PALOLO-333285 format. One record per residue (C-alpha): residue in three letters; z, y, x. Coordinates in steps of 0.25 Angstrom, whole numbers, plus 2048, in hexadecimal, padded with zeros to 3 digits. Example, Ala and Ser with C-alpha at 12.3 -4.5 7.8 and 13.67 -1.06 7.14 Angstrom:
Ala81F7EE831/Ser81D7FC837/
This chain:
MetC07276D6A/IleC0B268D6E/IleC0125DD71/GluC03250D69/GluBFF243D70/PheBFD235D6D/SerBFA229D77/TyrBF321CD74/SerBEE211D7E/ThrBE120AD7C/AspBD8200D83/IleBCC204D7C/SerBC1209D86/AsnBBC215D7E/ProBC8219D75/LeuBC3227D72/IleBB6222D6D/SerBBE219D64/LeuBC7224D5F/LeuBBB22DD5D/GluBB4222D54/GlnBC1221D4C/TyrBC222FD49/ArgBB422FD43/AspBB122DD34/LeuBA4225D37/GluB9E21DD43/LeuB97229D48/ProB9E237D49/AsnB9E241D3D/ArgBA724BD43/AspBA8253D50/GluBAB24AD5C/LeuBAE24CD6B/LeuBB2241D76/LeuBB4244D84/GlnBB3236D8A/SerBB5232D99/AlaBAE225D9B/GlyBAB21CDA7/ProBB4219DB2/IleBC2220DB2/ThrBC122ADBD/AspBC7238DC0/LeuBBD23EDB6/AlaBBD233DAB/LysBCC231DA8/ThrBCD236D99/SerBC5237D8C/PheBC8240D81/LeuBC6241D72/ProBC924ED6A/CysBCB250D5B/LeuBC125BD56/AspBC6260D49/SerBCC26ED4B/IleBC3279D51/ArgBB5279D55/IleBAD284D5D/LeuB9E284D5D/PheB9528BD67/PheB8728FD62/GluB7B295D68/ProB792A3D63/GlnB6E2AAD5C/AsnB652AFD67/AsnB5F2BCD64/GlyB5D2C1D72/PheB502BFD7A/AsnB512B8D87/GlnB472BDD91/GlnB3F2B1D97/SerB432B0DA5/SerB442A4DAF/AlaB512A0DB5/LeuB49297DBE/ArgB432A3DC4/GlyB512AADC5/AsnB512B2DB8/IleB5F2B1DB1/AspB622B8DA4/LeuB702BDDA5/AsnB702C3D97/TyrB7B2C0D8D/AsnB7A2B5D83/AspB7B2B7D74/ProB8A2B3D70/LeuB8D2A5D6E/IleB902A1D60/ValB9E29AD5E/LeuBA3293D51/IleBB1290D4F/GlnBB3284D45/GluBBF27DD3F/TyrBBF26FD3A/LysBC426ED2B/LysBC1265D20/AspBB825CD29/ArgBAF267D2D/TrpBAE273D37/AsnBB0280D31/ThrBAC28DD39/IleBB7297D3A/GluBB22A1D45/GluBA42A5D4A/LeuBA42ACD57/GluB9A2B1D62/ValB9E2B1D71/GlnB972B6D7D/ThrB9C2ABD88/LeuBA029DD88/AspBAD2A1D8E/MetBB02A9D81/AlaBAB29DD78/IleBB4293D7F/AsnBC029CD7E/LeuBBE29DD6F/ThrBC6290D6F/LysBD3297D73/LysBD529CD65/TrpBD528DD60/GluBDB285D6C/LeuBE9280D69/SerBF3281D75/PheBFD277D78/GluC0A274D80/AspC0726BD8C/AsnC0F25FD89/GlyC07255D91/AsnBFC253D9C/PheBF1252D92/ProBE2251D97/IleBDE259D8B/IleBE4262D81/ProBE3262D72/GlyBE0270D6B/GlyBD5273D76/PheBC6272D74/ThrBBB268D77/GlyBAC268D76/LeuB9F26BD7B/LeuB99277D82/GlyB8A275D82/TyrB82279D8F/AspB7B284D87/LeuB8828CD86/AsnB8528FD95/ArgB7F29DD91/TrpB8D2A2D8D/SerB9429DD9A/ValB8A2A2DA5/GlyB842AED9D/IleB752ACD9D/LysB6A2ACD93/LeuB612A0D92/GlnB5329ED8C/AsnB54290D86/AsnB61290D7D/ProB65287D71/ProB6028CD63/AsnB69296D5C/GlyB7528FD56/ThrB75283D5F/LeuB8327DD61/LeuB8627FD70/GlyB9427AD71/ValBA0275D69/LeuBAF275D6B/TrpBBA26ED63/ArgBC9270D63/AlaBCF263D65/AspBDD261D60/AlaBDE253D64/TrpBD924BD70/TrpBD923CD72/IleBDA239D81/HisBD622CD88/GluBDC22AD95/ArgBD2220D9A/LysBDA21ADA6/SerBE7217D9E/GlnBDF214D91/GluBE921ED8A/LeuBE4226D7E/LysBEC233D7B/LeuBEB23CD70/ValBEF24BD72/SerBEE254D66/IleBF4261D5F/ProC0025ED56/AsnBFE256D4A/HisBEF253D4C/ThrBE8249D44/TrpBE4240D4F/IleBF323FD55/LysBF823CD47/GluBEF231D45/AlaBF122BD53/ArgC0022BD51/LeuBFF224D43/GlyBF7219D4B/LysBEA21BD44/LeuBE3219D51/AsnBDA20CD51/LeuBD420CD5E/IleBC9201D60/GlnBBD200D69/ProBB220AD66/HisBA6206D5E/ProB9D1FFD68/TyrB92209D6C/SerB84206D67/GluB79202D70/LeuB6B209D6D/LysB621FFD67/AspB56207D6A/TyrB51212D74/GlnB4A21FD74/ValB44227D7F/ProB49236D7E/GluB40241D80/SerB40248D8E/GluB38251D97/SerB2F24ADA1/AspB33246DAF/AlaB2824FDB4/SerB2D25BDAC/HisB3B258DB1/AlaB36257DBF/AsnB2E264DBE/LysB3B26CDB9/ValB42267DC6/GluB3726EDCE/ValB3827BDC6/IleB4727BDC8/LysB45278DD7/AsnB3B284DD8/SerB4628DDD2/IleB50288DDC/ArgB4628CDE7/GlnB4529ADE2/GlyB5429BDE2/HisB5729DDD3/IleB60290DD2/TyrB66287DDC/GlnB6727ADD3/LeuB64278DC4/AsnB6826DDBB/TyrB5C269DB2/GlyB5E260DA6/ArgB53257DA0/LysB54253D91/TrpB52246D8A/GluB53247D7B/GlyB50240D6E/LysB5423AD61/MetB60230D63/LeuB61222D5F/AspB6F223D5A/HisB7C22BD59/ProB80233D66/TrpB8E22CD65/AsnB8721FD68/ThrB80226D74/PheB8D22BD79/GlnB9421DD78/ArgB88217D80/MetB89222D8A/MetB9821FD8C/ValB94210D90/SerB88213D98/AsnB8C220D9F/ProB9B222D9E/SerBA022FDA4/ProBAD237DA6/PheBA9244D9E/AlaBA123DD92/SerBA2243D84/TrpB9E241D76/LeuB9C24DD6D/TyrB9824ED5E/ValB9725BD56/HisB95255D48/AspB90261D40/HisB86266D4B/GlyB80258D4E/TrpB83259D5D/SerB8824ED66/IleB8A24DD75/SerB8B23FD7C/SerB8F241D8B/AlaB91238D97/SerB94244DA0/ProB9A241DAE/GluB9C250DB1/ArgBA8259DAF/LeuBA6268DAD/ValBB426DDAE/LysBC2268DAD/ThrBCF271DAD/GlyBDE26EDAD/LysBEA274DB3/GlyBE3280DB8/ValBD8278DC0/ValBC9277DBC/SerBBF26DDC1/ThrBB026ADBF/ArgBA825EDC4/ProB99261DC7/IleB90255DC7/LysB83258DD0/GlyB7B24EDD8/ThrB76241DD1/TyrB71234DD6/ProB6F227DCE/ArgB7821BDCF/GlyB7420FDD8/LysB73201DD3/SerB7E1FDDDC/IleB8A202DE4/GluB82202DF1/GluB7720ADEA/AspB81213DE4/LysB87216DF2/IleB79219DF8/LeuB75223DEC/GlnB8322ADED/AlaB8122CDFC/GluB73231DFA/MetB7823BDEF/AlaB83240DF7/SerB7A243E03/SerB6E249DFB/GluB6D258DFD/LysB6725ADF0/GluB73253DE8/IleB7D25ADF1/AlaB77267DEF/GluB77265DE0/HisB85261DE0/LeuB8B26CDEA/MetB84277DE3/LeuB8C273DD6/ValB99272DDD/AspB97280DE2/LeuB93284DD4/LysB9F27EDCD/LysBA8285DD8/HisBA2292DD4/AspBA428FDC5/LeuBB228BDC6/SerBB5297DCF/LysBB32A0DC3/IleBBF29BDBC/CysBC8296DC8/LysBD229CDD1/ProBCB2A1DDE/GlyBCA297DE9/SerBCE28BDE0/ValBC1285DDD/HisBBC27ADE6/TrpBB326EDE7/SerBBE263DE4/AspBB6255DE5/PheBA924FDE7/ArgBA4241DE3/IleB99238DDD/GluB9B234DCF/AlaB92228DCC/LeuB8F226DBD/ProB8821ADB7/ThrB7A21FDBA/ValB7B22BDC3/GlnB85230DCE/HisB8823EDD0/LeuB8F247DDB/ValB9B24DDD4/SerBA5258DD9/GlyBB225EDD4/ValBB426DDD5/ThrBC2272DD2/GlyBC927FDD1/LysBD6286DCB/LeuBD428EDBF/AsnBD729DDBE/GluBE42A0DB6/AspBE22A2DA7/IleBD329EDA7/AspBCE298D99/PheBC528DD97/GlyBBA296D92/LysBB929CDA0/IleBBA28EDA7/IleBAE288D9F/SerBA6295DA0/AlaBA7294DAF/LeuBA2286DB0/PheB99284DA4/ProB8E27FDA4/GlyB91276DB1/GlyB8927ADBD/SerB8626BDC0/IleB7C26CDB3/ThrB77279DB6/GlyB7527CDC4/CysB77287DCE/ProB78293DCC/LysB7D290DBE/IleB7829CDB7/AlaB6A29BDBD/SerB6A28CDBB/IleB6E28DDAC/AlaB62297DAA/AlaB5828EDB1/IleB5D282DAA/AsnB5A288D9D/GluB4C28CDA1/IleB4827FDA7/GluB4E276D9D/GlyB4827FD92/SerB5327CD88/ProB6227DD86/ArgB6A271D8B/GlyB7426FD7F/AlaB80267D82/TrpB7B261D8F/ThrB82266D9B/GlyB8C26DD92/SerB9A268D92/IleBA4260D89/GlyBB3261D8B/HisBC0267D87/PheBC9272D8A/HisBD7278D86/SerBD8286D8B/TyrBE7287D89/SerBEA27BD92/GlyBDF27DD9C/IleBD926FD9A/SerBCA26DD99/GluBBF263D9D/PheBB0264D9A/AsnBA525BD9F/IleB9625FDA1/LeuB8D258D97/IleB83250DA0/ArgB7F242D9C/ThrB7F247D8E/LeuB78244D81/GluB77250D77/SerB7424CD69/HisB71254D5C/SerB6F252D4D/GlyB75246D47/ProB7C23FD3F/ThrB72234D41/AsnB6523AD48/TrpB68240D56/HisB60246D61/GlyB66245D6F/ArgB6324CD7C/ValB67248D8A/GlnB65252D96/AlaB6624EDA4/GlyB62254DB2/GlyB67258DBF/GlyB69264DC9/IleB5C268DCF/ValB5D26DDDD/IleB52270DE7/GlyB54262DED/SerB5125CDDF/GlnB45252DDE/AlaB3F253DD0/SerB3D244DCE/SerB4C242DD2/GluB5124CDC8/ValB49245DBD/GluB4F238DC1/GluB5D23EDC1/AlaB5C244DB3/ArgB58236DAF/TrpB6422FDB6/LysB6D239DAF/AlaB67238DA1/ThrB65229DA0/AlaB73224D9C/IleB7322FD91/ThrB6422CD8C/AspB6721DD8C/AlaB7321FD83/AlaB6C228D7A/TrpB5E222D79/GlyB5E215D81/PheB5521CD8B/ArgB5921DD9A/ThrB50229D9E/GlyB4621FDA5/PheB50217DAD/SerB53208DAB/IleB61203DAD/GluB5C1FDDBA/AspB5720BDBF/LeuB64212DBB/ProB70208DBB/LysB7D20BDB4/ArgB8920ADBE/SerB9820CDBD/ThrB9E21ADBF/GluBA321DDCD/MetBA9229DD5/ValBA4229DE3/ValBA8230DF0/IleB9D239DF6/ProB97232E01/LysB98238E0F/ValB8C241E12/GluB88246E20/GlyB82254E22/ProB84262E1B/IleB8325DE0D/GlyB8F253E10/GluB9825EE14/ProB9C265E07/LysBA925FE02/ProBB3262DF7/GlnBBD26CDFB/ValBCC26BDFD/IleBD3278DF8/HisBDC27FE02/SerBE628ADFF/IleBE1298E01/LysBEA2A3E06/LysBE32AEDFF/IleBDA2ADDF3/GlyBD12B9DEF/GlnBCD2BDDE1/IleBC02BCDDA/IleBBC2C7DD1/ArgBB02C5DC8/GlyBA82D1DC3/AspBA92E0DC4/IleBB72E1DBE/GlnBC42E4DC4/ProBBF2EFDCE/SerBCD2F1DD4/SerBCD2E3DD9/GlnBCB2E0DE8/ThrBBD2DBDEB/AspBBC2D6DF9/ValBAE2CFDF6/LeuBA42D3DEC/LeuB9C2C6DE9/IleB8F2C8DE2/AspB8C2BDDD8/AsnB7D2BADD5/LeuB7E2AFDCA/AspB812A5DD4/SerB8A298DD2/PheB92299DDF/ThrB972A8DDE/GluBA52A4DDA/AsnBA529ADE6/IleBA22A6DF0/AlaBAD2AEDE9/AsnBB72A2DEB/SerBB42A1DFA/LeuBB72B0DFB/ValBC42AFDF4/LysBC92A3DFC/LeuBC72ADE08/GlyBD02B7E01/GlnBC52C0DFC/SerBC52C8DEE/ValBB72C5DE8/ArgBB02CDDDD/IleBA42C5DD7/ValB9A2CFDD1/GluB8C2CCDCA/GlyB802CDDD2/ArgB772CADC6/ProB7E2D0DBB/AsnB792D0DAC/GlyB712DDDAA/HisB6B2E7DB2/LeuB742EFDBB/AspB722F9DC6/SerB752F0DD2/GlnB772FCDDC/LysB81302DD3/ValB882F5DD0/ValB892F1DDF/AsnB8E2FFDE3/SerB992FFDD8/TrpB9E2F1DDD/LeuB9F2F7DEB/GlnBA6304DE7/IleBB02FDDDD/PheBB32EFDE4/LysBB12F4DF2/ProBAF2E5DF7/LysBB12E1E06/TyrBA52D7E05/ValB992D4DFC/IleB942C6DFA/IleB862C5DF3/GlyB872B8DEC/ProB7C2ADDEA/GlyB742ABDDE/ProB672A5DD8/SerB592ABDDA/ArgB562B7DE3/ProB5F2C3DE7/GluB562CCDDF/LysB5C2C6DD2/SerB692CDDD6/GlnB672DCDD7/IleB752DEDDB/ThrB742D4DE6/MetB682DBDEC/GluB6F2E8DEB/IleB7B2E3DF3/AlaB722DDDFD/LysB6A2EADFF/LeuB762F3E00/AlaB7C2E9E0A/ValB702E9E14/AsnB6F2F8E13/SerB7D2FBE17/LysB81300E09/LeuB8A2F5E03/ThrB962FDE07/ValBA52FFE03/AspBAB30BE09/AspBA030DE13/TyrBA12FFE18/GlnB962F5E17/IleB9B2E8E10/ProB992DAE16/ValB8F2D3E0D/LeuB8C2C4E0C/GlyB802BFE04/LeuB802B0DFF/CysB732AADFC/LeuB6D2B4DF2/GlyB752BFDF8/HisB702BBE06/GlnB622BBE01/AlaB652C9DFB/LeuB692CEE08/GlyB5C2C9E0F/LeuB542D0E04/AlaB5B2DDE06/ValB562DEE14/GlyB482DAE11/TrpB482CBE13/GluB402C2E0B/LeuB462B7E02/IleB3E2ABE00/GluB3F29CDFB/SerB44294E06/ProB3928DE0D/LeuB43281E0F/AspB45280E00/AlaB52284DF8/ValB6027EDFC/HisB6B27FDF2/GlyB79278DF3/ValB76271E01/ProB80272E0C/SerB77276E18/LeuB78279E26/IleB77288E29/AsnB7528DE38/HisB7B29BE3B/AspB7D2A5E46/AsnB8C2A5E47/LysB8D2B4E44/GlyB922BCE39/IleB972B3E2D/TyrB942A7E36/SerB9D2ABE41/GlyBA529FE46/GlnB9E295E3E/LysB97289E43/SerB88288E41/ProB82281E39/LeuB8B282E2D/IleB8A27AE21/LeuB88284E15/MetB83282E07/ArgB75288E05/TyrB7028DDF7/AsnB63294DF9/SerB54293DF4/LeuB502A0DFB/ValB512A5E09/LeuB502B2E10/GluB452B4E1A/ProB472BFE24/ThrB3D2CAE25/AsnB452D4E2E/LysB512D5E37/SerB5A2DCE2D/MetB632CFE2C/IleB662C5E37/CysB642B6E33/ThrB722AFE36/AlaB702A1E30/PheB65296E2D/GluB65289E26/GluB6427CE2F/ThrB5527EE32/GlyB5628CE36/ThrB4B290E2C/LeuB53297E21/ValB5C2A3E22/MetB6A2A0E1D/GlyB712ACE22/IleB6F2BBE25/ArgB782C6E2B/HisB752D5E2C/ProB742DAE3A/ValB7E2E5E38/LeuB842E5E2A/ProB8F2DAE25/IleB842D3E1D/TyrB822C4E1C/GlyB792BBE14/IleB7A2ACE13/GlnB712A2E0C/PheB7C298E09/HisB89296E01/ProB95297E0A/GluB9E295DFE/SerB98288DFA/ValB9E27ADFA/GlyB92277E03/SerB97281E0E/ProBA327BE15/LeuBA5287E1E/GlyBA0292E15/LeuBAD299E12/AspBAE29CE21/LeuBA12A4E20/IleBA62ACE14/SerBB32AEE1C/ThrBAB2B4E27/PheBA32BDE1E/LeuBB02C3E19/LysBB42C7E27/GlnBA82D0E28/LysBAB2DFE29/ProBA52EAE21/IleB9E2F4E2A/LeuB9F303E29/IleB91309E25/AspB91313E31/SerB93307E3B/IleB88300E34/SerB7E30CE36/HisB8330DE45/GluB812FEE48/SerB732FFE41/GlnB6F30AE4A/ValB74303E56/ArgB6C2F7E52/
């Protein structure tokens, strides 16, 4: 199929809004609409806006009838329900005679399967131009509550049965606005109505109708500041117990709206222009989204995938000088840097599931200063695996870790518990994809108003919050949520969430270089990709028993496991990732013994994870076998490395105690670690800068292990080594972006040799 195109130059500031209004029969919308609007200064993120035609195929995702009984359990106390969800309900509809007609009704088990239903209806093309978007693909909204079908957990507080969770339209024509050149381009399938009309000169572009100012104001309902602050403390207590590392809590403001959501969207584009803004309207379901999002979830093209996590937030200053002071303060804040680097690690993990081994890297880091707030923003990039479809891509990344927390699965469950209700569209995603061409881009729906009902009476909801880490102050988190919500509540209700214009000034958007910061938290930097002589292979799960396994890596529901695997493949190792906390009840002894017999690994790495090691029976089984000289292949004891949860399991296996850290939790903080220069630390300087993630610490009660590393004060055990066996534990993450020399420690571990069981017995007798 050949793409048809038509070009048109304009001097109108918002030509796609003008076109959208021309395609309407009335002043306000009476058919489905979608606009992907880049606004504000023209930057590398805000070059192009898009307007699709939505009159061919529509796919709707609905909440199923939930007949199952969810056992009441607390994710904030480490209990996660890994049971399967009821199938997602999917309707395929065709637009005929001015209405949507259902032509298929399906049930699917995963988000991947739901997205890939589009393949049947997508239109392929012959690439006859370097287009930023391709007609015949799909565009639309994936609401946050679809997360259960991407990460595979059951939750307590779900939408009512039959709730519309997401919608995708096939777009057979797209208007493209190249903002710098002010060129309008229309790309479409052959003989589409829009291109026929354009060629006949039926375009009559005029400035859009002036947006209407609110003539009144209304105070939306919200929980109290005291309630919000109390929830921050509840989350921090869960972090101290090790169940989560960071959690993104969202507070709601909601109420009857004073006018149509379209008017709110236009006001938002004036007061809070942003690169990934969007307007969505599902007419027959009374559902509207007005978003001024600054955040990208995913972009793909030419075999490359990227994501841009935002985490770390300060208000704007009242002057350039005050801005600079606040930016330096944010970049040197241990709390803000911890929030951010944790998300960089998480995003690397998510991308690594779908990318070529060793290709994922932290590509850039800067401050993006928006009209009322400024953020720390990074780019994470990788090269996609061959023949990977968009269903797998979006399932690996959705929902974005910056709006859930770490580890992602544990955080999603804890969010559902503490927020007490589904999120709806907020922190879901709007965007477009064309599987055949490999082009896609989706935002994350923050700075967003979700509206329901209509056509004249609308109820709106705004939700905003932030990432809660152990260093969060409750009062500051309450203020931050207000900063983030204020531009949207102002546009919707004329209410600035308690701030006056003087308290929270509106400034122009800027992209700022990260100020130089001294000390360990200033050391992590984006990475330069180097060529690697030999890349290993990553195998996921218990399949392919004939494949070589150098390292058996135990995944304990952590959001960094894939990063560990990628560190190993860069060192030429073949890695098999297996589940330490699988769904269902298994005989852990039989499972571990079968892995040893079938895969014959040369090394075992017990990975990190939330909560205590006892939550993973498999992890504890491996730890006990290891310290009792029974983790063997062909009569040789295999070298074992325990990372964080794995380190703790090894300590528990020899009878040590595991307690809450007396110096409080540390997550996502590059820290100074002193060591004994032996074992995996051989040849390394002391102290080393290494990324700590820990709430709990081991307390020695016997001499079964040697303490090899401590944090800066020398109080907490950060590393252990068995006196005889090749067993090591570390209470930090060597694979993290916050561990500049961490790969050297992994490399040294891989030089450890297995020990013949007979020699172990002899050496023990000598000792």
